[in-house]
N, C-alpha and C positions, 0 to 999 in steps of 0.2 A: 523403183530401182535406182533412179538417179539420186534420190535422197539418201538411200542406204550407202551408195558408193561414196557420196560426199562425207557422210558420217565416218565411214571407215578411214578415208584419207585423212580426215581431220584428227582422228584418234591415233594415227600412226606416226605422228611427229616424234622425233627423237628428243632426248633431253637437251642436247646441244641446240637443236632447231628451236625448241621452246624458249631457251634463253635469248637467242638471236631475234626472235619474233616479238619480243616484249616491246610495246610502244615506248618511245622516249618520254621521260618526264620533263615537261616544260615549266620553267620557273620565271616569274616576273615579280620584281619588287617595286611597289608603288612609292610615291614620294613620301608618304607618311610612315613608311617602314613595313607595311603589311606585305607579306610574301604570298603570292598567288601561284599555285602549282596545280598541274593537271596531267592526266595520262589519258589520251584519246583512244577509243576502241569502237568497234561496230556494235556495241550493246544498245538495245532499245531503252535501257534504263541508265540512270547515273546516280552516284552518291556524291553529295556536296557536304563538306564538313568544315568546321572551324576548330582548329586545335590551338589551345591557349596555354602559354607557359605560366600556369597558376595551379596551385594545389595545396595540400595541407602543410607542405614544407615551407610555404610562404606565410603561414599563420603563426601567431604566438599563442601562449598558453590560454589567453583570454578569448581569442577569436577562433581557436581551433574548432572546426566544424562549419565555419562560415561558407567555405567553398561548396561543401556538400549541400548545405541549406540553399545556397544560391542555385545549384543545379536543379533542385526541386522547384524553386520558384520560377525558373526560366520557362517552364511549360505551362504556367498558369496565367498567361496573357501578358500583353504589352499595353503601353499607353495608347497606341493606335488601334490595337486589336484586343479588347477585353476578353477574359477567359474563354467563354463559349465561342466567340467570333474567331479567336486564334485556332481553337481546336477544329472548328468547322472548315476553316480555310485549308488546313493541312489535310483533313479528310476529303475535302472536295477534289484535291489533287490526286487522291489515291496514294498519298505518300506515307512514309514511315519516318517518324521523328524520334530520335533517341539521343542519349548523352551519358557521360560518365565523368567521375572525378577520381584522380589518383593522387599520389604524393607530390608529383611534379607537373602534372598537366590536367587540363579540363578540356572536354570535347563535346561538341554538339553537331549532329549530322542528320541529314535528310536523304532518304532514298526515294527517288521519284522517276517519272518518265523523263527521258532526255530533253524533250521539248520544254519541260517545266523548270529547267535549270535556272533561268533568271529569277523566277518566282521563289525558288528555294534559297537563292542568295539573298533576296530581299527579306525573306522570313528570318534567316539567320542573323542578318544585320539588325532587324527590328528586335529580335530576341535579346541580343547582348547590349544594344543601345538604349532600349526603351522598356526594360522589364518593369511591369507595373508596381510590384512590391506592395500590393494592397494589404492593409492591416488584417482584414478578415481572412485573406488567403494565407498570410504569414502564420496566424494562429492555427489555422486548419492544418497546414503543413508541419507545424511544430509538433502537433499531436501525432501525425503520421510518422515523423522521423523518430520520435521517442518510442513508438511501437516497433519501428524497424530496429532500433538499438537493442531492444529486448530480444527480438528474434535472432539478431546477429550473435548474441551470447550463446545460442544453442549450436552455432556452427563452430565446432572446436578447432577445425583447421584454421579458419580465419582468426580466431582468438589466439591460437598459438603463434601465428605469424605477426600479429599485432604485439604480442609479448616479446617476440624476437627483436622487432624493431625498437621496442621500448628499452630493452636491456643493451642491445648493441650500440644504440645511438643515444643513450641516456643523457638528459640535459640539453638535447639539441632538437631542432625542429623535425627531424626525421623520426623522432620517437613518437610524435603525435599520430593518432589514428586518423584515417581519412574522414570518418564520419563525425569525429568530435566526441565529447562525453556528455552525459545527461545534463550536468550542471550548465555547461555552455549552451546547449540547445535550448534550455529553459530561459537563459538569460539574453541570448542574442536578439537585437532589436532591428527595426527597419533601417535605422541609421548605420548599424554595423554592416548590414548587407549592401547598402548603397555605397559605403566607403570601400568595401571589398571590390565592387565593380569598378569604381572610379580609379582605384589603385592599380588593379591588375589587368583589366580588359582594355589594353592599349595596343595600337597597331603593331609596334615593333615586337610585341610578344605573341603575335598571332600568325597563324598560317591558314589561309583559305585553300583547301584542297578539294579536288574533284576527280572522279574517274568514271569512265563510261562513254556513251555516245554524245560527247559535248565538244565544243570548239574552245581552245584555249583563249583565242582572241575575244570571243563572246564572254567567257568567264572573267577576263581582265576588265572588259567594259562594264560588266555588272558590278564588279568589285569597286571600280572607280566611282560608279554612280551611288552605291549604297554604303561604302566604308570610308567616306571622306569627311564625315561630320566632325563636330567639335570633340566628341569622345575619342576620336582616333587621330587627333592632331599629334604630330610627332614632337617629342621633347627629348632632349639629350639625357635627362635623368629619369625617363619613363621605364627604364629597365634596371631596377635596383639590384645591387650586388647580392649574391647568394652566400649566406654564411656557411662556412665549412662545418660539416657534421662529422666529428671524429668518432671512429669505431672503438668500442671498448669490449675486451674479452670478459664476459660476466654471465650471469644466469638469472632467470626467473623461474620459480617452481610454484605451480598452483595445484596442490595436491587435493584430490577429491576422490576418495575411495568408493563413493556411491556410483561413479561412472563406470561403464563396462570396459572401456578401452583407453589406453594412454596415447596421447599425441606428443611426439618429441620432434623438435627441430634444432639442428646444430649447424652453425655457419661460421665462416671466417670472412674477413673483409675481402671483397672482390673489387675489380676495377670499375671505373665509370664507363658511360656509354661509348665514348669515342676511343677507348683504349683497344688496340689491336689484340691484346691478350684475351679478349672476350671470345674470339673465334676458337682459340685453343681450349679454353675452359668449357665451351659448349660441346666440343668434341669429347672432352673428358666426361662430361655429364652423359653424353650419348653412350659412352662405354659402360658407365654404371648402369644405365637403363632405368626402367621404371617397372613397377609390378603391382598388380591387384589380384586378389583371389579369383576374380571373375575372368582373368586372362587364361587362354589356353596355353598349351606348350609344356606345362609342368616343369620338371627339373631339366628338360632339354632346351630351355631358353638360352639364348646367346649371352645374356647378362649373367655373370658369375654370381652377383649378389641375389638376383632373382632366383637362380637355381638353388642357392643355399636357403633362401626364404621358403621355397617349396619343400625341399627335402627335410628341413628341420622345423618347419612350421614356425618361422621366426616372427612373422608379422602378417597383418591383413593387407597392408599396402605400403609402398614407399615411393618417393619421387625425389630426384635431385632438382635443384633450382639455381639459377644465376640471375638474381634481381639487380639490375643496374640503375644508378642515378647519375646525376651530372658529374660528380666527382668521387663517388664511392659506390659500393655495392655489397650484396650479400651472396656469397657462394656457399651452398650447403645442401643438406638433404633433410627430408621430413618423413617420418614413418608413423604408422598406427599399429599398435601391437597389444596383445594380452599383457596383463600386469606381470606375469612370470617370465615373459620372453624379452623384456626390455634390455637386460644386460647382454644377452646373447646377440640380439639384433644390433645394438650399439657397437659391440666388439667387431662383428662382421663388417658393418658399414665403415668403421674407422680403418679396419684392416684393408678394405678396398681402396680407401683414400691413400693409404701408405703404398699400396701396390701401384697406383697411378703415378706416384712420385718416384718409384724405384724400378718397376719392371713392366711397364706398359709395352705391349707387342705391336708390331706393324699390322698384323691381321686384325686386331681389335680396332686400331685406328682406321683402317680401310672400311670396316663395317660401320663404324660410327660416322665417318664422313658421308657414306651413302645415305645413312639415316637423316643427316642434316640436310643433304640436298633434297631429299624427298619432302621434308618438312618445309623447306624454303619454297619449293615450287607450289606446294599446297596453299601457300598464302596468296596465290594468284586467283583463287577460287572466289569469284564474285567481286562486284565493284566496291562493296563496303570494305572488304579486307584491303583491297588495293588503295583505296582512299585513306584508310587509317595508316597504312604503311607510309604513304607519302607525307601525311601530316606529322606523324611521329618522327620520321627520319629528319625532316627539316628542323624540328625542335631539338632533336638529340645530336645530330651530326652537322647541321647547317647546310646540308645538301641531301638529295635523295640518291642513295648508293645503288647503282644498277645490280641486278642479280648476277650478271657476268663477273662483276668485281667480287661479290660475295663468293661465287663459285671458285674464283682464283685464290681467294684467301683460304677457303676450306681445303682446296687441293694442295696448298703449300704446307699444310700441317703434316708432321710425321711423328713417330713415336718419341724421338728425342725431344722434340718441342713440347709434347704433352708432359713428359717427365720433368723437364726444366720449369715449365710454367706452373705445373701443379706444385712442385717443390717451392717455388717462389711464393705462392699464396697459401698453401696448406701446411707444409712441413714445419713442425715445431712452432706453430702459431697458436695464440690463445683464442679459443673459439667463444662465440656467444651461444647460449643454450636457452631454449624455452621449452617447458614441459607442463602439460595439463592432464589431469585425470589421476588414476591410481598409479602413482609413480614412485612408490616406496623403493622399488628395486633399482631405480636410476642411481648409478654410482655417484660418489662425491665428485665435485668439480675437478679437484686435483687429480683424481684417478682418470677422469676423461681427458684432462689436459696431458697426462703422461702418455696417452695413446696417440698423441699427435706426432710422434716420431718413433723410429726404430733404432735400437742400439746397433751400430754397424761395427763389425770386427774387421 
């Protein structure tokens, strides 16, 4: 009975109480530039991760794919712990080790029992300082990555977004895919991977983040012990300048009538991570909503575009997106449709954009803000999400923005702000378009461009 009462009380917290009860994020910067951040809670487990300012945007045409290759090699053993020994040590802790590479960041993180936090920090340090890069393992992983590239070609959504980056940022580093291309993967050598580590895995470009039942002081002590070696020595030039990636309104079409469905993505240039306009654009995307044929609700859904999609069978699914980078971004939508529905779906989606710019209502904004608040609080679910939130925020914003501040920013948005900001980024702008599949019905670029404004009388 006591346990049931406790559970009921814990589940009765209001939204405001939830925001106020979130632990403070503590941040300490070591002498070598490494930022150590943590959020303490009463969890029996913790997640400790290393977020690094490195990704495909920091590669050139010849080395594209080196970061993704390095991510594979990181789990194959170190100079101190050869392959099997490294795996056994992680398994003996009952821990879960994972990582990912994106266009602007690389992450490695471990979820383990809270008492094993110092060991997790040591393993992460060993992983990035002493990666073995054995020739036999490199050749083995080369084959695995080449097979992964073949499998990725069947994921048309990811292919479409890679094409969208390629056309929107053509001639710049953001046009590169995260995984690299087949020729590069076949050509990359041990020296290339070692050079990538030496160049990018530097303390000023790293954040050691942790969340769960840990002590910030103990985390800092572990960081000082394991992240102060020669590879992490601070240098003024250890953070290279990032080249500007200019957006271009253009298109890529990959027509294949043998495919059953068409994938279309359309985007305009959005703001970078730190731009406050992002909050307003996220509200706008929440107004547009998202749809999949598996969703319930039918034509009674609150999203006007979703209701139209159901009523007129316009598409199988659609989703808006707001993908941000350091100094630029892609704001747009992606949909999957039958070949004969492309024109109608594109017309309705662009009309919804124009409506955001000209006639957004307060009731729509209120609903969208509530949706964003719900999604924001959902990110508190589990130590791994919290840890990723801390690490990514410090890389993107230079600080961890508390949820109370996010809530205040969301609350400040009104219909006029949505109309003004959407007009700033969408109205009469040249879009980037990527289309894959049976896309014969996709209109000429100039026709699509002419639907980016309304003639006002």
